[in-house]
DRENFI-685751 format. One line per 8 residues: their letters; for each residue x, y, z of C-alpha. Coordinates in steps of 0.05 Angstrom, whole numbers, padded with zeros to 5 digits. Layout:
A) X,Y,Z; ...
END
This chain:
XXXXXXXX) -00003,00000,00000; 00059,00046,00011; 00076,00038,-00063; 00006,00063,-00080; 00013,00123,-00035; 00077,00141,-00073; 00041,00140,-00137; -00022,00175,-00112
XXXXXXXX) 00020,00233,-00081; 00026,00216,-00006; -00020,00197,00050; -00059,00262,00051; -00106,00238,-00008; -00172,00230,00027; -00211,00187,-00019; -00159,00133,-00021
XXXXXXXX) -00192,00087,00030; -00261,00093,00003; -00236,00083,-00068; -00206,00017,-00048; -00270,-00005,-00010; -00310,00016,-00071; -00266,-00025,-00117; -00273,-00086,-00068
XXXXXXXX) -00350,-00080,-00070; -00351,-00075,-00146; -00306,-00136,-00150; -00357,-00174,-00105; -00413,-00152,-00149; -00382,-00178,-00210; -00367,-00245,-00178; -00433,-00256,-00142
XXXXXXXX) -00488,-00220,-00183; -00533,-00263,-00223; -00561,-00207,-00265; -00521,-00189,-00329; -00540,-00114,-00320; -00510,-00116,-00250; -00446,-00145,-00273; -00442,-00097,-00332
XXXXXXXX) -00455,-00036,-00287; -00399,-00061,-00242; -00350,-00071,-00294; -00367,-00002,-00323; -00351,00026,-00253; -00285,-00009,-00248; -00267,00019,-00319; -00279,00090,-00292
XXXXXXXX) -00235,00077,-00231; -00181,00039,-00268; -00142,00100,-00289; -00141,00130,-00223; -00135,00069,-00178; -00094,00027,-00227; -00058,-00015,-00171; -00124,-00031,-00136
XXXXXXXX) -00162,-00050,-00196; -00106,-00092,-00223; -00094,-00129,-00159; -00165,-00142,-00141; -00206,-00142,-00205; -00162,-00175,-00255; -00184,-00247,-00238; -00258,-00226,-00243
XXXXXXXX) -00247,-00187,-00308; -00214,-00249,-00340; -00275,-00292,-00315; -00322,-00241,-00347; -00285,-00251,-00412; -00295,-00326,-00408; -00367,-00329,-00388; -00404,-00267,-00414
XXXXXXXX) -00380,-00269,-00487; -00450,-00263,-00510; -00459,-00190,-00486; -00408,-00148,-00528; -00417,-00086,-00479; -00391,-00119,-00416; -00335,-00152,-00457; -00315,-00083,-00482
XXXXXXXX) -00315,-00056,-00411; -00275,-00113,-00387; -00222,-00105,-00442; -00216,-00028,-00433; -00205,-00039,-00356; -00152,-00090,-00368; -00118,-00044,-00420; -00121,00014,-00369
XXXXXXXX) -00088,-00030,-00317; -00034,-00058,-00361; -00016,-00001,-00408; 00037,00051,-00387; 00019,00099,-00441; -00036,00135,-00404; 00005,00141,-00342; 00063,00172,-00382
XXXXXXXX) 00022,00224,-00411; -00002,00249,-00341; 00066,00246,-00308; 00108,00310,-00305; 00182,00309,-00319; 00200,00316,-00249; 00172,00251,-00231; 00222,00205,-00265
XXXXXXXX) 00222,00160,-00206; 00148,00147,-00210; 00156,00134,-00283; 00203,00076,-00270; 00152,00048,-00218; 00095,00054,-00271; 00137,00015,-00319; 00151,-00039,-00272
XXXXXXXX) 00075,-00040,-00249; 00052,-00051,-00324; 00105,-00105,-00332; 00082,-00142,-00268; 00008,-00140,-00285; 00025,-00165,-00359; 00065,-00224,-00329; 00004,-00240,-00286
XXXXXXXX) -00044,-00240,-00344; 00003,-00283,-00392; 00018,-00332,-00338; -00041,-00372,-00361; -00031,-00380,-00434; -00106,-00389,-00441; -00115,-00317,-00429; -00078,-00296,-00490
XXXXXXXX) -00113,-00349,-00531; -00180,-00322,-00506; -00160,-00253,-00525; -00141,-00275,-00595; -00212,-00305,-00604; -00242,-00241,-00581; -00202,-00201,-00632; -00237,-00243,-00683
XXXXXXXX) -00304,-00212,-00665; -00328,-00159,-00714; -00364,-00116,-00660; -00326,-00054,-00655; -00332,-00050,-00578; -00299,-00117,-00573; -00250,-00119,-00629; -00217,-00050,-00616
XXXXXXXX) -00203,-00055,-00542; -00179,-00125,-00556; -00129,-00101,-00606; -00105,-00045,-00558; -00098,-00095,-00502; -00059,-00144,-00544; -00013,-00089,-00564; 00001,-00069,-00496
XXXXXXXX) 00016,-00137,-00472; 00066,-00144,-00531; 00100,-00076,-00509; 00109,-00103,-00438; 00129,-00175,-00446; 00141,-00180,-00523; 00180,-00247,-00531; 00134,-00287,-00481
XXXXXXXX) 00072,-00261,-00515; 00099,-00278,-00584; 00115,-00346,-00564; 00042,-00357,-00541; 00017,-00329,-00601; 00061,-00370,-00646; 00041,-00436,-00613; -00031,-00418,-00616
XXXXXXXX) -00071,-00448,-00675; -00078,-00396,-00731; -00058,-00343,-00680; -00018,-00301,-00729; -00067,-00311,-00783; -00127,-00287,-00743; -00087,-00222,-00726; -00075,-00211,-00804
XXXXXXXX) -00150,-00201,-00815; -00143,-00134,-00778; -00112,-00104,-00840; -00173,-00117,-00881; -00220,-00084,-00832; -00261,-00030,-00864; -00257,00012,-00802; -00192,00055,-00806
XXXXXXXX) -00185,00059,-00731; -00180,-00016,-00723; -00138,-00026,-00788; -00090,00027,-00763; -00084,-00003,-00692; -00077,-00072,-00727; -00013,-00046,-00760; 00014,-00022,-00691
XXXXXXXX) -00003,-00090,-00662; 00035,-00124,-00719; 00095,-00079,-00709; 00101,-00103,-00638; 00087,-00176,-00660; 00141,-00178,-00711; 00198,-00147,-00673; 00258,-00191,-00670
XXXXXXXX) 00221,-00257,-00688; 00239,-00281,-00756; 00185,-00342,-00752; 00130,-00293,-00741; 00157,-00246,-00794; 00155,-00303,-00844; 00084,-00321,-00828; 00060,-00251,-00832
XXXXXXXX) 00097,-00243,-00898; 00066,-00305,-00930; -00003,-00281,-00903; -00004,-00228,-00960; 00022,-00175,-00914; 00065,-00139,-00967; 00005,-00132,-01013; -00042,-00104,-00961
XXXXXXXX) 00011,-00057,-00931; 00028,-00030,-01002; -00047,-00016,-01017; -00055,00020,-00951; 00008,00063,-00968; -00021,00078,-01038; -00089,00095,-01013; -00063,00143,-00961
XXXXXXXX) -00021,00180,-01014; 00049,00149,-01010; 00098,00200,-00984; 00048,00253,-00977; 00006,00209,-00929; 00004,00214,-00852; 00024,00175,-00793; -00012,00114,-00821
XXXXXXXX) 00042,00113,-00878; 00095,00114,-00825; 00068,00057,-00785; 00062,00018,-00848; 00137,00028,-00868; 00158,00015,-00800; 00121,-00053,-00803; 00154,-00068,-00872
XXXXXXXX) 00222,-00052,-00843; 00208,-00103,-00786; 00188,-00157,-00841; 00246,-00145,-00886; 00305,-00128,-00844; 00357,-00184,-00835; 00307,-00233,-00861; 00331,-00260,-00925
XXXXXXXX) 00269,-00303,-00935; 00223,-00246,-00938; 00268,-00204,-00979; 00270,-00256,-01033; 00193,-00262,-01027; 00185,-00189,-01034; 00229,-00186,-01098; 00198,-00250,-01127
XXXXXXXX) 00127,-00220,-01114; 00145,-00158,-01160; 00135,-00111,-01100; 00200,-00070,-01115; 00164,-00044,-01179; 00109,-00017,-01133; 00162,00027,-01092; 00176,00073,-01152
XXXXXXXX) 00114,00119,-01143; 00140,00134,-01072; 00195,00175,-01098; 00157,00213,-01151; 00172,00281,-01123; 00143,00343,-01162; 00184,00402,-01187; 00159,00446,-01132
XXXXXXXX) 00197,00419,-01073; 00186,00475,-01024; 00143,00465,-00963; 00163,00395,-00943; 00121,00378,-00883; 00156,00341,-00824; 00110,00279,-00837; 00129,00277,-00913
XXXXXXXX) 00204,00280,-00892; 00194,00225,-00842; 00157,00181,-00892; 00208,00193,-00947; 00265,00180,-00898; 00232,00110,-00879; 00219,00094,-00953; 00292,00105,-00969
XXXXXXXX) 00315,00062,-00909; 00267,00007,-00934; 00303,00009,-01003; 00369,00004,-00967; 00345,-00058,-00926; 00337,-00094,-00992; 00405,-00078,-01020; 00445,-00076,-00953
XXXXXXXX) 00518,-00100,-00960; 00503,-00147,-00903; 00454,-00185,-00944; 00476,-00247,-00986; 00509,-00223,-01049; 00462,-00259,-01096; 00400,-00230,-01064; 00431,-00161,-01063
XXXXXXXX) 00448,-00166,-01134; 00380,-00189,-01160; 00346,-00132,-01122; 00395,-00082,-01151; 00377,-00107,-01220; 00304,-00106,-01206; 00308,-00032,-01184; 00345,-00011,-01248
XXXXXXXX) 00295,-00048,-01292; 00236,-00016,-01260; 00264,00054,-01259; 00270,00062,-01184; 00346,00078,-01191; 00331,00130,-01243; 00278,00163,-01197; 00330,00162,-01138
XXXXXXXX) 00379,00199,-01182; 00326,00250,-01201; 00317,00267,-01126; 00394,00270,-01120; 00399,00321,-01174; 00336,00362,-01154; 00334,00428,-01121; 00300,00445,-01052
XXXXXXXX) 00307,00373,-01024; 00318,00377,-00950; 00388,00363,-00927; 00374,00298,-00887; 00333,00271,-00945; 00389,00290,-00994; 00438,00253,-00949; 00397,00192,-00943
XXXXXXXX) 00383,00189,-01018; 00459,00195,-01032; 00467,00133,-00983; 00411,00096,-01015; 00436,00108,-01087; 00506,00085,-01060; 00480,00019,-01041; 00438,00009,-01099
XXXXXXXX) 00498,00016,-01146; 00548,-00022,-01100; 00580,-00075,-01138; 00529,-00077,-01195; 00562,-00061,-01261; 00500,-00041,-01298; 00481,00004,-01243; 00549,00038,-01237
XXXXXXXX) 00548,00048,-01311; 00482,00084,-01308; 00503,00124,-01249; 00565,00146,-01287; 00523,00173,-01344; 00478,00215,-01298; 00485,00290,-01309; 00467,00347,-01260
XXXXXXXX) 00419,00400,-01291; 00473,00454,-01297; 00499,00499,-01350; 00538,00466,-01379; 00518,00396,-01354; 00563,00364,-01308; 00569,00291,-01286; 00535,00274,-01222
XXXXXXXX) 00600,00245,-01195; 00638,00311,-01207; 00580,00349,-01171; 00582,00305,-01112; 00659,00307,-01106; 00655,00384,-01105; 00609,00375,-01042; 00657,00328,-01011
XXXXXXXX) 00720,00370,-01017; 00681,00432,-00995; 00690,00444,-00923; 00629,00487,-00914; 00584,00428,-00929; 00552,00388,-00869; 00595,00332,-00845; 00543,00278,-00856
XXXXXXXX) 00533,00301,-00927; 00608,00292,-00940; 00610,00227,-00909; 00552,00205,-00954; 00584,00231,-01017; 00649,00194,-00998; 00608,00130,-00987; 00573,00140,-01055
XXXXXXXX) 00643,00146,-01092; 00667,00083,-01057; 00608,00044,-01077; 00613,00069,-01150; 00685,00044,-01151; 00671,-00020,-01114; 00689,-00079,-01163; 00684,-00028,-01220
XXXXXXXX) 00749,-00026,-01257; 00718,00011,-01314; 00698,00065,-01268; 00766,00063,-01236; 00800,00074,-01302; 00756,00131,-01321; 00772,00166,-01254; 00849,00154,-01261
XXXXXXXX) 00847,00176,-01331; 00827,00244,-01313; 00891,00252,-01277; 00937,00228,-01335; 00970,00282,-01381; 00938,00260,-01443; 00869,00268,-01418; 00873,00334,-01376
XXXXXXXX) 00830,00391,-01405; 00880,00442,-01427; 00830,00500,-01431; 00807,00493,-01360; 00733,00504,-01375; 00711,00439,-01338; 00732,00408,-01274; 00745,00336,-01272
XXXXXXXX) 00741,00286,-01221; 00816,00274,-01217; 00830,00350,-01209; 00778,00351,-01151; 00810,00294,-01115; 00881,00327,-01124; 00853,00394,-01099; 00825,00360,-01040
XXXXXXXX) 00886,00321,-01023; 00930,00382,-01019; 00885,00432,-00988; 00890,00462,-00920; 00827,00423,-00895; 00848,00358,-00858; 00777,00326,-00871; 00783,00340,-00947
XXXXXXXX) 00857,00312,-00946; 00828,00246,-00914; 00768,00242,-00959; 00807,00256,-01022; 00861,00205,-01002; 00813,00150,-00988; 00772,00165,-01050; 00837,00157,-01094
XXXXXXXX) 00856,00095,-01053; 00789,00062,-01076; 00806,00082,-01147; 00870,00038,-01144; 00838,-00020,-01101; 00860,-00085,-01129; 00881,-00058,-01199; 00953,-00064,-01210
XXXXXXXX) 00951,-00031,-01278; 00923,00035,-01252; 00975,00036,-01194; 01029,00035,-01250; 00992,00087,-01292; 00985,00135,-01232; 01057,00136,-01229; 01057,00178,-01292
XXXXXXXX) 01016,00237,-01263; 01060,00300,-01256; 01034,00360,-01213; 01058,00433,-01222; 01075,00457,-01151; 01096,00529,-01165; 01117,00575,-01225; 01188,00563,-01246
XXXXXXXX) 01196,00496,-01210; 01196,00432,-01247; 01135,00386,-01238; 01138,00332,-01189; 01103,00264,-01189; 01038,00251,-01149; 01075,00199,-01107; 01133,00247,-01092
XXXXXXXX) 01082,00301,-01074; 01046,00258,-01025; 01113,00236,-00991; 01134,00311,-00986; 01069,00329,-00953; 01077,00273,-00908; 01147,00290,-00887; 01129,00364,-00874
XXXXXXXX) 01079,00343,-00823; 01064,00396,-00771; 01100,00449,-00812; 01036,00463,-00852; 00979,00503,-00817; 00916,00460,-00828; 00845,00465,-00802; 00826,00403,-00764
XXXXXXXX) 00866,00345,-00740; 00936,00342,-00767; 00938,00266,-00752; 00881,00257,-00796; 00917,00287,-00859; 00979,00238,-00849; 00935,00180,-00834; 00898,00191,-00899
XXXXXXXX) 00964,00200,-00941; 00992,00135,-00908; 00930,00095,-00926; 00937,00121,-00996; 01012,00103,-01001; 01001,00033,-00969; 00943,00019,-01017; 00984,00043,-01077
XXXXXXXX) 01047,00006,-01061; 01015,-00060,-01042; 01021,-00115,-01096; 01058,-00067,-01143; 01134,-00075,-01146; 01143,-00016,-01195; 01111,00034,-01144; 01156,00004,-01089
XXXXXXXX) 01216,00022,-01134; 01191,00090,-01148; 01179,00103,-01074; 01248,00076,-01053; 01280,00115,-01108; 01269,00177,-01064; 01327,00174,-01016; 01288,00215,-00963
XXXXXXXX) 01231,00166,-00952; 01264,00108,-00915; 01298,00150,-00865; 01234,00191,-00850; 01195,00124,-00840; 01248,00094,-00793; 01253,00157,-00758; 01178,00161,-00743
XXXXXXXX) 01177,00088,-00722; 01238,00095,-00675; 01211,00157,-00636; 01172,00151,-00573; 01113,00193,-00585; 01045,00203,-00554; 00982,00162,-00559; 00955,00205,-00620
XXXXXXXX) 01023,00192,-00655; 01023,00118,-00643; 00973,00108,-00703; 01019,00147,-00749; 01078,00102,-00725; 01039,00038,-00737; 01020,00060,-00809; 01091,00080,-00823
XXXXXXXX) 01115,00011,-00799; 01061,-00020,-00847; 01085,00024,-00907; 01158,00003,-00889; 01138,-00071,-00888; 01104,-00065,-00955; 01165,-00037,-00984; 01201,-00098,-00958
XXXXXXXX) 01151,-00150,-00978; 01138,-00127,-01046; 01208,-00106,-01063; 01236,-00133,-01127; 01311,-00118,-01106; 01320,-00074,-01166; 01353,-00021,-01126; 01419,-00041,-01096
XXXXXXXX) 01418,00006,-01038; 01349,-00017,-01016; 01346,-00090,-01024; 01306,-00132,-00976; 01361,-00156,-00937; 01392,-00085,-00924; 01323,-00061,-00904; 01317,-00112,-00855
XXXXXXXX) 01384,-00098,-00829; 01366,-00025,-00821; 01301,-00045,-00784; 01347,-00087,-00735; 01398,-00035,-00723; 01353,00027,-00714; 01284,00002,-00692; 01293,-00069,-00670
XXXXXXXX) 01246,-00126,-00697; 01205,-00133,-00633; 01195,-00059,-00631; 01174,-00056,-00706; 01123,-00113,-00696; 01096,-00077,-00634; 01089,-00012,-00671; 01054,-00049,-00729
XXXXXXXX) 01004,-00078,-00681; 00980,-00009,-00659; 00937,-00005,-00721; 00891,-00067,-00706; 00888,-00052,-00632; 00861,00018,-00642; 00786,00029,-00625; 00773,00068,-00690
XXXXXXXX) 00799,00010,-00731; 00751,-00038,-00699; 00692,00014,-00716; 00711,00019,-00788; 00718,-00056,-00798; 00645,-00067,-00777; 00611,-00041,-00842; 00632,-00009,-00907
XXXXXXXX) 00592,00059,-00895; 00633,00110,-00858; 00595,00119,-00793; 00628,00172,-00753; 00598,00216,-00699; 00651,00275,-00712; 00703,00292,-00762; 00758,00277,-00711
XXXXXXXX) 00739,00202,-00710; 00751,00192,-00786; 00813,00155,-00785; 00804,00087,-00820; 00770,00064,-00882; 00734,-00005,-00884; 00769,-00033,-00946; 00836,-00010,-00916
XXXXXXXX) 00824,-00049,-00850; 00816,-00114,-00899; 00885,-00095,-00928; 00916,-00089,-00860; 00888,-00154,-00837; 00916,-00186,-00899; 00988,-00156,-00894; 01000,-00156,-00821
XXXXXXXX) 01015,-00228,-00817; 01057,-00233,-00879; 01098,-00173,-00862; 01117,-00201,-00791; 01138,-00264,-00823; 01180,-00227,-00876; 01216,-00186,-00824; 01240,-00248,-00790
XXXXXXXX) 01262,-00287,-00855; 01334,-00296,-00870; 01367,-00279,-00939; 01367,-00355,-00956; 01292,-00359,-00938; 01281,-00298,-00984; 01319,-00331,-01040; 01281,-00396,-01035
XXXXXXXX) 01214,-00352,-01032; 01234,-00316,-01096; 01251,-00382,-01128; 01184,-00408,-01106; 01150,-00345,-01132; 01183,-00353,-01199; 01166,-00424,-01200; 01093,-00406,-01187
XXXXXXXX) 01095,-00351,-01237; 01120,-00403,-01287; 01063,-00450,-01263; 01014,-00392,-01269; 01036,-00381,-01342; 01029,-00452,-01360; 00960,-00453,-01327; 00941,-00391,-01363
XXXXXXXX) 00961,-00423,-01430; 00922,-00483,-01412; 00863,-00442,-01392; 00869,-00408,-01461; 00869,-00475,-01495; 00811,-00500,-01454; 00774,-00436,-01471; 00786,-00447,-01543
XXXXXXXX) 00766,-00519,-01537; 00705,-00499,-01502; 00688,-00453,-01558; 00698,-00505,-01608; 00654,-00552,-01564; 00600,-00502,-01564; 00605,-00493,-01639; 00602,-00570,-01646
XXXXXXXX) 00545,-00575,-01599; 00506,-00521,-01637; 00519,-00556,-01703; 00496,-00624,-01671; 00434,-00588,-01643; 00421,-00562,-01712; 00433,-00628,-01747; 00388,-00662,-01695
XXXXXXXX) 00331,-00612,-01704; 00337,-00627,-01779; 00339,-00698,-01771; 00276,-00693,-01724; 00241,-00653,-01778; 00261,-00702,-01832; 00235,-00759,-01788; 00172,-00723,-01776
XXXXXXXX) 00164,-00714,-01852; 00178,-00785,-01864; 00129,-00804,-01808; 00078,-00763,-01834; 00086,-00789,-01905; 00083,-00861,-01880; 00020,-00845,-01844; -00009,-00816,-01905
XXXXXXXX) 00011,-00877,-01947; -00019,-00919,-01896; -00082,-00878,-01895; -00087,-00884,-01971; -00079,-00959,-01964; -00135,-00965,-01910; -00180,-00918,-01956; -00164,-00964,-02013
XXXXXXXX) -00180,-01028,-01974; -00242,-00997,-01945; -00266,-00974,-02014; -00250,-01047,-02041; -00290,-01079,-01988; -00346,-01031,-01997; -00345,-01046,-02073; -00349,-01121,-02059
XXXXXXXX) -00407,-01110,-02016; -00440,-01069,-02066; -00426,-01120,-02120; -00458,-01174,-02077; -00516,-01132,-02063; -00522,-01120,-02138; -00520,-01194,-02155; -00574,-01212,-02102
XXXXXXXX) -00621,-01158,-02123; -00604,-01154,-02198; -00669,-01179,-02225; -00712,-01132,-02184; -00670,-01073,-02207; -00671,-01097,-02278; -00747,-01099,-02271; -00760,-01038,-02232
XXXXXXXX) -00702,-00991,-02225; -00670,-00985,-02291; -00684,-00920,-02330; -00685,-00914,-02407; -00622,-00877,-02411; -00584,-00929,-02371; -00612,-00983,-02417; -00589,-00946,-02477
XXXXXXXX) -00521,-00938,-02448; -00515,-01011,-02433; -00535,-01029,-02501; -00482,-00983,-02530; -00429,-01014,-02483; -00457,-01082,-02507; -00445,-01064,-02580; -00375,-01041,-02562
XXXXXXXX) -00360,-01106,-02531; -00387,-01144,-02591; -00344,-01105,-02637; -00285,-01119,-02591; -00304,-01193,-02593; -00304,-01194,-02670; -00238,-01158,-02670; -00209,-01211,-02623
XXXXXXXX) -00236,-01266,-02666; -00199,-01237,-02726; -00138,-01235,-02683; -00146,-01305,-02664; -00151,-01324,-02737; -00090,-01290,-02754; -00053,-01322,-02696; -00081,-01391,-02718
XXXXXXXX) -00055,-01380,-02788; 00012,-01361,-02758; 00010,-01421,-02716; -00001,-01465,-02779; 00054,-01430,-02812; 00102,-01443,-02755; 00081,-01514,-02752; 00097,-01525,-02827
XXXXXXXX) 00162,-01489,-02817; 00180,-01534,-02760; 00162,-01597,-02800; 00208,-01572,-02855; 00264,-01562,-02804; 00252,-01630,-02775; 00256,-01663,-02847; 00318,-01622,-02861
XXXXXXXX) 00350,-01646,-02796; 00334,-01719,-02815; 00361,-01710,-02883; 00425,-01679,-02853; 00432,-01735,-02806; 00422,-01789,-02860; 00468,-01756,-02909; 00518,-01721,-02859
XXXXXXXX) 00544,-01682,-02916; 00524,-01612,-02892; 00574,-01566,-02858; 00580,-01543,-02789; 00561,-01471,-02811; 00496,-01491,-02841; 00478,-01528,-02780; 00491,-01468,-02736
XXXXXXXX) 00448,-01424,-02779; 00391,-01475,-02773; 00399,-01479,-02698; 00396,-01399,-02693; 00332,-01403,-02734; 00304,-01454,-02692; 00316,-01411,-02630; 00283,-01354,-02661
XXXXXXXX) 00224,-01395,-02681; 00216,-01424,-02614; 00215,-01356,-02581; 00165,-01332,-02633; 00122,-01397,-02617; 00127,-01379,-02541; 00102,-01310,-02553; 00048,-01333,-02600
XXXXXXXX) 00026,-01387,-02553; 00019,-01336,-02495; -00024,-01292,-02537; -00064,-01349,-02561; -00080,-01375,-02493; -00102,-01305,-02473; -00146,-01297,-02534; -00173,-01365,-02522
XXXXXXXX) -00195,-01346,-02454; -00230,-01282,-02476; -00262,-01319,-02534; -00290,-01371,-02485; -00316,-01314,-02438; -00353,-01280,-02497; -00378,-01345,-02522; -00411,-01360,-02455
XXXXXXXX) -00438,-01292,-02453; -00468,-01287,-02522; -00488,-01361,-02531; -00559,-01377,-02530; -00567,-01455,-02521; -00641,-01456,-02514; -00693,-01427,-02563; -00751,-01400,-02528
XXXXXXXX) -00805,-01349,-02537; -00796,-01276,-02541; -00804,-01266,-02464; -00750,-01313,-02445; -00705,-01278,-02502; -00717,-01211,-02468; -00703,-01236,-02400; -00641,-01271,-02420
XXXXXXXX) -00617,-01205,-02456; -00632,-01168,-02393; -00588,-01214,-02353; -00533,-01211,-02401; -00537,-01135,-02398; -00533,-01135,-02324; -00474,-01185,-02324; -00438,-01138,-02372
XXXXXXXX) -00451,-01077,-02333; -00427,-01112,-02268; -00363,-01137,-02307; -00353,-01062,-02336; -00357,-01033,-02265; -00310,-01084,-02236; -00259,-01071,-02292; -00267,-00996,-02280
XXXXXXXX) -00257,-01002,-02209; -00198,-01049,-02218; -00166,-01002,-02266; -00179,-00941,-02220; -00149,-00980,-02160; -00089,-01001,-02199; -00074,-00931,-02223; -00081,-00906,-02150
XXXXXXXX) -00034,-00960,-02125; 00010,-00946,-02181; 00013,-00871,-02164; 00024,-00884,-02091; 00081,-00934,-02106; 00111,-00884,-02154; 00110,-00829,-02100; 00140,-00876,-02049
XXXXXXXX) 00196,-00898,-02100; 00209,-00827,-02115; 00223,-00810,-02042; 00279,-00864,-02041; 00351,-00843,-02051; 00379,-00846,-02120; 00433,-00896,-02099; 00386,-00949,-02075
XXXXXXXX) 00341,-00937,-02134; 00397,-00949,-02184; 00422,-01014,-02149; 00350,-01038,-02148; 00341,-01023,-02222; 00404,-01061,-02237; 00386,-01117,-02195; 00314,-01123,-02226
XXXXXXXX) 00345,-01121,-02293; 00392,-01178,-02278; 00335,-01216,-02245; 00292,-01209,-02306; 00345,-01226,-02355; 00358,-01291,-02314; 00284,-01306,-02308; 00272,-01291,-02379
XXXXXXXX) 00326,-01334,-02404; 00306,-01391,-02357; 00232,-01382,-02376; 00249,-01383,-02449; 00285,-01448,-02443; 00228,-01481,-02402; 00174,-01453,-02447; 00208,-01482,-02511
XXXXXXXX) 00210,-01550,-02482; 00138,-01545,-02458; 00116,-01517,-02525; 00151,-01574,-02564; 00118,-01623,-02517; 00050,-01592,-02528; 00059,-01593,-02602; 00078,-01667,-02602
XXXXXXXX) 00018,-01681,-02556; -00029,-01644,-02602; -00004,-01678,-02668; -00014,-01746,-02632; -00081,-01728,-02608; -00103,-01708,-02678; -00076,-01769,-02711; -00117,-01811,-02659
XXXXXXXX) -00178,-01770,-02675; -00169,-01776,-02747; -00159,-01854,-02742; -00220,-01858,-02697; -00261,-01824,-02753; -00236,-01872,-02803; -00192,-01819,-02840; -00130,-01850,-02867
XXXXXXXX) -00068,-01810,-02843; -00015,-01802,-02896; 00027,-01740,-02879; 00030,-01677,-02836; 00000,-01634,-02888; -00063,-01675,-02890; -00071,-01672,-02817; -00059,-01597,-02813
XXXXXXXX) -00108,-01583,-02868; -00160,-01630,-02833; -00149,-01591,-02768; -00155,-01525,-02805; -00221,-01549,-02836; -00249,-01569,-02766; -00231,-01501,-02738; -00266,-01465,-02798
XXXXXXXX) -00329,-01503,-02786; -00327,-01481,-02714; -00318,-01410,-02731; -00377,-01414,-02780; -00422,-01443,-02725; -00402,-01385,-02677; -00420,-01331,-02731; -00489,-01364,-02746
X) -00502,-01362,-02671
END
């Protein structure tokens, strides 16, 4: 109770006891009343007292209020009162508003009170789950106080409440519905709730992101007017930062969902930039920070690169550069825009090239880089702005050899503008390097060191730079001028820290000489440099000068480690002996260690962006800390190495160089072979595609041929069916279905076939005559052979001539016999067709003629269909043969010709034998018939004449028929 008195202002407060008694009575009413109205009135009274008597209400009524939430959910009014009362008890916001500045001690007690009540409430996890269920209610009087109470719980005991919500079924998903609420008050408080929910919890951040939070938040920002919106836009941007910062999964989801493209309208600032409101500045500042979250150097390189490319392609980088070159932009927005552009272009060649092409809207136009460098070396500009420009220049040159070459080329004699009308980046850097402002010296030295970072070619080219110090004096090299300023030290009156200038120059020289033997030789060629370094290292100076001593030791170590021994007086061994005599190895190593032990060194090593609270703290650059970490160990080893070990190391280096050359040659050969392989692969791919096309064409043609064959077979089958149907119903069609025109056509066709029959009969008679003639010639040949055998007086030549004539006659007999057999078959068919064996009345004759006409028509159709089918088959075969290759066709033709010749010769031999045998059989048969008829057989002529007479009689009978 004493704690309550402290909060209330002491024991003089009279109503305190009555207030506590009233609260007790109200709690009893809530616990014991059976009427809902009584309980509602009691909870309403507790709500009114909860702000003034926070401790009493919290300690006595919390349990009863939780019970009301569990049992009276049907009444939204009492639930709303209970939630408001719990919010007043747990939240510290109301108490902080009422407290005066003089009561800091009471504020601490208030914070503890809210935390203690929150711990009591969440001790039972069911209370938080119950609260999540109430937040789902659509009733405004329940949902809004529930959202406020849950937000307050997260503020007081964030990690514990987050864990309870995370394990609760659909806990996070239920809260995401708040963003879709049409009532802006609940939606806006829902954004605040999700801010507290997503703090430092990657699991909840992922769930919220995959519940479409990005889409909803971006819609809200657009509805509220983007950067011109109010506090709601600020809250949405803070929630987006919670979801994206240090969460690679959500960053990738944001990029893959094309949400980067929706950020471009945020930065569309009008031409009239005057009158920026405080809220607009805050909103735009948060928007720029959100862009930086996506491209932060601490993110994985692949994710950062993909976001950088997306920002370029959607025009976001171009929009940022427009703000960068605009007028009337507030200083803090301009500084943050420079930092944002720096990280968008860092390490991305495409973005760096675009940034190099940006020009400021001046007359004449100047590159944006030049304008920014002018601000960096101008001591009247704000310190944070100069740091931002330096960071932008460093990011522009990071892994950008093309940009480094362009900067260094502005310093070379061949590219300097002789007219002096325009100022180049190199001239600005030299001007800053040798000005009387120490901060400008340091920034220019670091910027120039970044132009040489990991680029040995540019380090050698920078040795050609000559500077005109004064009229009448010869020009000196840039390296010599840097060492001259370094050796002068405190003699030059400078504004700012004098140590800062020397530290910047020493960092530039260390970067320049590292991994560049030619630069080391030029540095050692000046006889004053080594004595100056040894003198600086050997002296016992104060703490401020220890940093300079360490950097001098690093520069001397680089001169030893990268020394190619081209100067006899400054060989590695002699420099080591000099260190041993004047400094001591242990003392040298100790001074070298001053660098990495310095506090400012540790700060600079943490992140690439220069983050210094004041100009005096700008001592180290992030990239230089990497160089120190790399060289500190090797220099320490090099100091303790003997000359023999150095020789061995040089031999090893030479061997490694030879191996590297061999490897380079092999790489070149491999690269050429890879190119040849790629060409061959392309050719193979082309040939394979052509092969596939040809195979597809062949397959298509085969399928077409198969289709034609199937169609042909189908038509053949249908034709057979039609023929059978026509035969089975021929009589009916002859009687009923034949038209007059069809009958006339059939008669004409019948007359044509009769003419053909007569023509064939004439051909048969001619063939018979030829046969008789051949038979007679054969008999003459036979008698000649008999007489030649009996007399044997003929010569061999006559016998050979007779054999040749016999062969010719036999071949003619073979051909004639084949034609005779074919004509006899056709004659027999025609005889069967035209013959009328039985004589009847006229009706029978008509029926028979109709039947004959039908048969002739059917035969004509069959012949036509067969001819058509044969033609189609011939055409398809011809197409198939034409598609074959010429070589196969030639070989097949030769093979067919040979086979035909062999077959014909064999067939001719067989046919001659068969023909002679048939002739003998016919002669013997005719002799037998003649003997049976009683005709005396005298010679072959009589037999032939008798056969001819019989055949003539048969022909006359056929003509009569």
